[in-house]
C-alpha positions in Angstrom: 227.7 -94.4 -106.8 226.1 -95.9 -109.5 223.6 -97.8 -107.2 222.6 -94.2 -106.4 221.9 -93.3 -109.3 220.0 -96.1 -110.8 217.6 -95.5 -106.9 217.2 -91.8 -108.3 215.7 -93.0 -111.6 213.7 -95.7 -110.0 212.2 -92.6 -108.1 211.7 -90.3 -110.8 210.0 -93.4 -112.7 207.5 -93.9 -109.4 207.0 -89.9 -109.3 206.2 -89.4 -112.5 204.2 -93.4 -113.2 202.0 -91.5 -110.1 202.0 -88.1 -112.0 200.6 -89.9 -114.9 197.9 -91.0 -112.8 196.9 -87.4 -111.9 195.7 -86.4 -115.6 192.6 -86.4 -116.8 191.3 -89.7 -117.6 190.7 -89.1 -120.9 194.4 -87.1 -121.0 195.4 -91.2 -119.3 193.0 -92.9 -122.4 194.3 -91.0 -125.2 198.2 -91.8 -124.1 197.1 -95.3 -123.5 195.2 -95.5 -127.1 198.3 -94.1 -128.8 200.7 -96.4 -127.1 197.9 -99.6 -127.6 198.5 -98.2 -131.4 202.0 -98.0 -131.2 202.3 -101.4 -130.2 200.1 -102.5 -132.8 202.9 -101.3 -135.7 205.0 -103.2 -134.3 206.8 -101.7 -131.1 207.8 -102.9 -129.0 206.3 -103.4 -125.0 209.7 -102.6 -122.9 210.0 -99.3 -125.2 206.9 -98.1 -123.1 206.0 -96.9 -119.7 204.1 -95.0 -117.7 206.7 -91.6 -117.8 207.5 -92.0 -121.3 206.8 -88.6 -122.8 205.3 -87.0 -120.4 207.9 -84.1 -118.8 207.1 -82.2 -115.6 208.3 -78.7 -114.8 207.7 -75.6 -113.1 205.8 -72.8 -114.8 206.3 -69.1 -113.5 204.6 -68.3 -110.1 205.5 -72.4 -109.1 202.8 -73.7 -111.3 203.0 -77.2 -111.8 202.5 -77.7 -115.4 203.4 -81.1 -117.3 204.3 -81.7 -120.9 202.3 -84.5 -122.8 204.6 -85.5 -126.4 202.8 -87.7 -128.3 206.0 -88.2 -130.2 207.6 -89.2 -126.8 205.4 -91.7 -125.3 205.8 -94.7 -127.8 209.4 -94.9 -126.1 210.3 -92.1 -128.5 209.5 -93.7 -131.3 207.4 -91.4 -134.3 205.3 -93.5 -135.8 202.6 -91.8 -138.6 199.2 -93.3 -138.2 199.7 -94.0 -134.5 201.1 -91.2 -132.6 201.9 -88.9 -134.7 201.2 -87.3 -138.2 202.8 -85.9 -141.6 202.7 -82.6 -139.7 204.6 -83.3 -136.7 203.6 -85.0 -133.2 201.0 -83.2 -131.1 202.4 -81.9 -127.7 200.0 -80.7 -125.5 200.6 -78.4 -121.9 198.6 -79.1 -118.7 198.3 -77.1 -115.8 197.8 -77.7 -112.1 195.4 -75.8 -110.4 193.2 -75.9 -107.8 193.5 -79.7 -107.2 193.4 -80.0 -110.9 194.9 -79.9 -114.2 193.7 -77.9 -116.9 194.8 -77.6 -120.8 197.0 -74.6 -121.6 198.5 -75.0 -125.3 197.8 -77.7 -128.3 200.8 -77.7 -130.6 202.8 -79.3 -133.0 206.3 -80.0 -132.5 208.4 -78.4 -129.5 211.9 -77.1 -128.2 212.2 -76.6 -124.4 214.5 -74.2 -122.8 214.1 -74.5 -119.2 216.8 -74.4 -115.6 217.3 -78.4 -116.0 220.0 -77.4 -112.5 217.2 -77.0 -110.5 215.5 -79.6 -108.1 212.2 -78.8 -110.0 212.7 -77.8 -113.9 211.9 -74.3 -114.0 210.3 -73.8 -117.8 212.2 -70.5 -119.8 210.1 -70.9 -122.8 209.0 -73.2 -125.4 209.4 -72.4 -129.3 206.0 -74.4 -130.9 204.2 -74.4 -134.3 200.5 -74.0 -133.4 197.9 -75.0 -135.6 197.4 -72.5 -138.6 193.6 -71.8 -136.7 194.5 -71.9 -133.4 193.1 -68.3 -131.5 196.4 -68.3 -129.9 197.9 -68.1 -133.4 199.3 -64.2 -133.7 198.4 -64.5 -137.8 195.5 -67.1 -137.5 193.1 -64.1 -139.6 195.1 -64.4 -142.4 196.0 -68.1 -142.7 192.3 -68.3 -141.9 191.6 -66.2 -145.3 194.7 -68.1 -147.6 194.0 -71.6 -146.6 189.7 -71.2 -145.1 188.7 -74.7 -143.6 192.6 -76.2 -144.4 194.3 -73.5 -142.1 194.6 -76.1 -139.5 197.3 -77.9 -140.8 198.8 -75.3 -143.9 198.8 -72.0 -141.9 202.4 -71.7 -140.3 202.3 -70.1 -136.9 205.6 -71.2 -135.6 206.2 -68.9 -132.1 208.0 -68.8 -129.0 206.1 -69.0 -125.6 206.4 -67.8 -122.5 204.0 -68.3 -119.7 203.1 -64.5 -117.8 201.9 -66.3 -114.5 198.6 -67.0 -115.9 198.7 -67.8 -119.5 200.7 -68.5 -122.7 202.0 -65.7 -124.3 202.6 -65.9 -128.4 205.5 -63.6 -130.2 205.8 -64.9 -134.0 209.4 -66.6 -134.5 211.2 -64.3 -136.7 
């Protein structure tokens, strides 16, 4: 039984490592550079491996997606100046459509509600902190009026994000 679990973990790691290689070259480069910055700040090499920080799942309509979580790509260690900042860690969601990956969400921090019992994890919803000046932020105009050019970091925009089959739809977290 233990051997079967270990074999399943190896297969899952190989699948995610393969997934990393299918992401856009720029994303691969950013992950590599971020991991190098973590190593420069003292992160152990064995804490960083191909699949760490990447979570694959299925969106409504059977669309493949992956979360790239900067807070996790260095073995779960959050290092200000390397993979995170004072305001949190960047999270990006990419969807696979027509043979290529497209970024559909950039936020800080996140909470995922998913059906983990399925063979392929199905995302139910995410709670994320969008940047205050993000076009998707429901209170963007108010943030820009209140904070001007610093709305991206001072304007609060905590939302529930649900995939409608084509894009994320955002509702302010009350």
